[in-house]
C-alpha positions in Angstrom: 0.0 0.0 0.0 1.2 3.6 -0.6 0.6 5.0 2.9 4.3 5.7 3.3 6.4 6.9 0.3 10.1 7.1 1.0 11.7 10.2 -0.5 15.5 10.0 0.2 16.0 13.8 -0.1 13.6 14.3 2.8 15.8 12.4 5.2 14.8 10.3 8.1 14.4 6.5 8.1 12.5 5.6 11.2 8.7 5.2 11.3 8.0 8.5 13.1 10.0 10.4 10.5 8.4 8.5 7.7 4.9 9.3 9.1 5.8 13.0 9.4 6.6 13.1 5.7 3.4 11.4 4.5 0.8 13.7 3.0 -1.6 12.7 5.8 1.0 13.4 8.5 1.9 16.8 7.0 -1.7 17.8 6.7 -2.4 16.8 10.3 0.7 18.8 11.4 -0.6 21.9 9.6 -4.1 21.5 11.1 -2.5 21.3 14.6 -0.3 24.3 14.0 -3.4 26.3 12.8 -5.3 25.3 16.0 -2.4 26.4 18.1 -2.2 29.7 16.3 -5.8 30.4 17.0 -4.9 30.5 20.7 -1.5 32.0 20.7 -1.6 35.1 18.5 -3.2 38.5 19.0 -6.9 38.7 18.2 -6.5 39.9 14.6 -4.0 37.1 13.7 -6.0 34.5 15.6 -9.1 35.5 13.6 -7.2 34.9 10.4 -6.0 31.5 11.6 -9.6 30.6 12.6 -10.7 31.5 9.1 -8.1 29.2 7.5 -8.7 26.1 9.6 -12.1 25.3 8.0 -10.6 25.9 4.6 -7.9 23.5 5.2 -10.4 20.9 6.6 -12.6 21.3 3.4 -9.6 21.0 1.1 -8.4 17.9 3.0 -11.8 16.3 2.8 -12.2 17.1 -0.9 -8.9 15.6 -1.9 -9.0 12.7 0.6 -5.7 13.4 2.2 -6.8 12.2 5.6 -8.5 9.0 4.3 -7.0 5.6 4.5 -6.6 2.7 2.1 -7.7 3.1 -1.5 -9.6 6.3 -0.7 -6.5 8.1 0.4 -4.7 10.7 -1.7 -1.4 8.9 -1.1 -2.9 5.8 -2.7 -4.4 7.7 -5.6 -1.0 9.4 -6.3 1.0 6.1 -6.0 1.8 6.1 -9.7 2.1 9.9 -10.0 5.3 10.6 -8.1 5.7 14.2 -9.5 2.3 15.2 -8.2 2.9 13.5 -4.9 6.2 15.2 -4.4 4.6 18.6 -5.4 1.8 18.1 -2.8 4.4 17.1 -0.2 6.5 20.2 -0.9 3.4 22.5 -0.8 2.3 21.1 2.6 5.9 21.4 3.9 6.0 25.0 2.8 2.6 25.6 4.6 3.9 23.9 7.7 7.1 26.0 7.6 5.2 29.2 7.2 2.8 28.3 10.0 5.8 27.7 12.2 7.3 31.1 11.3 4.0 32.8 12.2 3.9 31.1 15.5 7.5 31.7 16.4 8.6 34.8 14.6 11.6 35.4 16.8 13.3 32.1 15.9 15.8 32.0 13.0 14.4 30.1 9.9 17.0 27.4 10.3 15.4 26.3 13.6 12.0 26.3 12.1 12.7 23.8 9.4 12.3 20.8 11.8 15.4 19.2 10.3 14.0 18.8 6.8 16.7 18.4 4.2 17.0 20.7 1.2 16.3 20.0 -2.4 19.0 21.6 -4.5 19.6 25.0 -3.0 16.0 25.4 -1.8 15.1 24.4 1.8 12.2 22.0 1.8 
């Protein structure tokens, strides 16, 4: 089954690292970061985060990213690695941006959660 796709440039070989790099794992991480942002920011920024959380939920439901088995997006993209990689990179970018918003005083290198780079671009 295609629940866990190994991408060598993302690093990590243990199960927890592999789960963190699945589309489902990345989406869940983004949802959790948005939830935290709704409680930790000033009211105007928290309001924006509250507006985005339902949008992320609707998108996740529409594409099936949180589904399992044959209904999952990971399964549907099993033979389309380019699209799978693109989705993964987009979710990683969202996750990185949400981390930056939540911790603006930290340098970007600390916010990347140890993700490896692709070429000269940090992903």
